[in-house]
N, C-alpha and C positions, 0 to 999 in steps of 0.2 A: 412560122417556123422558129423564128428567133425567140418568141415568147415561150414556146414549148421547151426549148433548150434551157432557158433561164429558169423556168419552173422546175425542170428536171434537176438542175444544179441545186436549187433551194431544197428540194426533196432529199437529194443525196447528202447535202450539208446537214440538214436536220437529222437524218438517219445516223450520220457519223457522230453528231453531238449526243444523240440518245445512247448509241453504243459506247461512246467514251464515258458517259455518265455511269453506265452499268459496270464497266470494268474498273473505273477509278474508285467507285464506292467500296469495293472489296479491299482497297489498299489505303483507305482513308485513316488518318491517325488523329489522336487527340491526346491532350495532356491530362494527367491526373496525379494524385498524391501517392506517396509510398507511406504505409503505416507499418511500424514494427510492433509485434505483440510477442512478448517474451514469456514463455511458459517455464523457464528455468530459474534457478536461484542465483545464477551468474548475471553479470551486467553485459549488455550488448552496447559497446561504445559507439559503433557506427556500422552501417551496412551499405552495400552497393548492389543495385539490381540492373543488370545489363549496362553497367557503366554509370548509372545515375545514383549518386551518393546521397545518403540521408542519415540523420541521427538515429541511434538505436534506443533512445530512452523512452519510447512510446510516443503517442501523438502522431500527427501526420507531418510529412516533409514534402515540400514541393520539389520537384516534379519528375514524372516519368512520362515518356511518350509511348503509347501503345495503340494497336489497331482498334478502330471503333467496333469492328466485327471480329469475333473469334475465328481463328483458322487452325487447322490441324498442325501439330508439331510446334506450337507456340511455347517457347521456353523462357524461363527466368534463370539467368546466371547470377547467383547470389554469392557475395563475399561479405564476411563480417568479422568484427574483432570482439573478442570476449575478454572481460576482466573476471577471472575466477574468484576474486576476493573483493567484491565491491564495498564491503563494510570496513576495510582496513582504515585505521586511524592514522592520518598523516599530520605532521607538524603544521603549524600555521603557515599560510602562504607567505607571510611577511618574514618568517624566520629563515635564518641561513641554512638550516638543516632540511628545509622543504625540498629543494632541488634534488639532493642526494636521495632522500627517502622516496620521492616520487619516481625517480629514475629506477630505483630498485623495485618498486611496486610495478611500474610499467613494463619491466622486463618479463613479468609473468603473463602479459597479454598474449593471446594467441589469435592468429588469423585463420579462418576456415573458409571453404568455398564449396558450393554444391550447385548442381543444375537440376531444376525440377520442371515438370510440365505445368503450364498454366491451364487450369480446368476450363472447360467450355462455359460460356455465359450466353443467355438467350439474346438474340438480336443485338441491340446496342446497349443492353442493360448492365454494363459493368460499372462498378463504383470503386475507384482507387484500387491499388494493389496492396493487399494486406499480407505481410510476411510473418509467419508464425515460427518462432525459434523453439525447438523441442530438445529434449535430452539426446545425448549421443550425437550431437552436432547435426541433427536432422532439421530440415525446414519444410514447411508446407506453405503454399500460397493460395489465395482466393481473391476474386474480384466481387464477391457477394456484396450486395447492398445491405444485407442484414447486419446486426450488431453482434459481436462475440458474446456468447452466453445465452443468446435467444435460441429457442427450439429450432428455428429455420436456418441457423448459421451452420455451415458445412463442417467446420473444424471443431471438434468436441473435447480435445485434450484439456486437462485442468491446468491451472496456474501453479507456480511455485513447485514444479516437479523436481525432485532430487535425482541426480545422475544414478543409474543403476550400477551395480558392481561390475557387471559385464554387459556390454552393448551388443545386441544381435546385429548381424550383417544382412 
């Protein structure tokens, strides 16, 4: 009788572990990089995705925490700073005029924000979060493992896009 109770407890414990494994895998998280891809003629100084800050100059920045499995209503809250005149000539950093010229230039920086859906990815096949900056202060994101410019990459907008005279809403 005692052996039967003990084996029943083991069975119940094993079942609980199996069920816990099923439910926790849906909430498993993993770290990845944030990559900024700028399609505009302006400079992206920095960006933040769901509070994780990264540099906006291209390349990848560590890190963002995301679920290993996609789930509905997954959003990216993106904030970024734009330099509308990245090619401005400033005095030498060592000159006394630099601080004043830089302050005047930095006054033209603008901070934008947008919330976008993170598109579905198959199983656990996501690769970094790539944030594409488009004209009219729009953004698109993807976790595609493909490389921008390849036929299987989901975002097709060209680089060096100039702002239109009027932005559609």
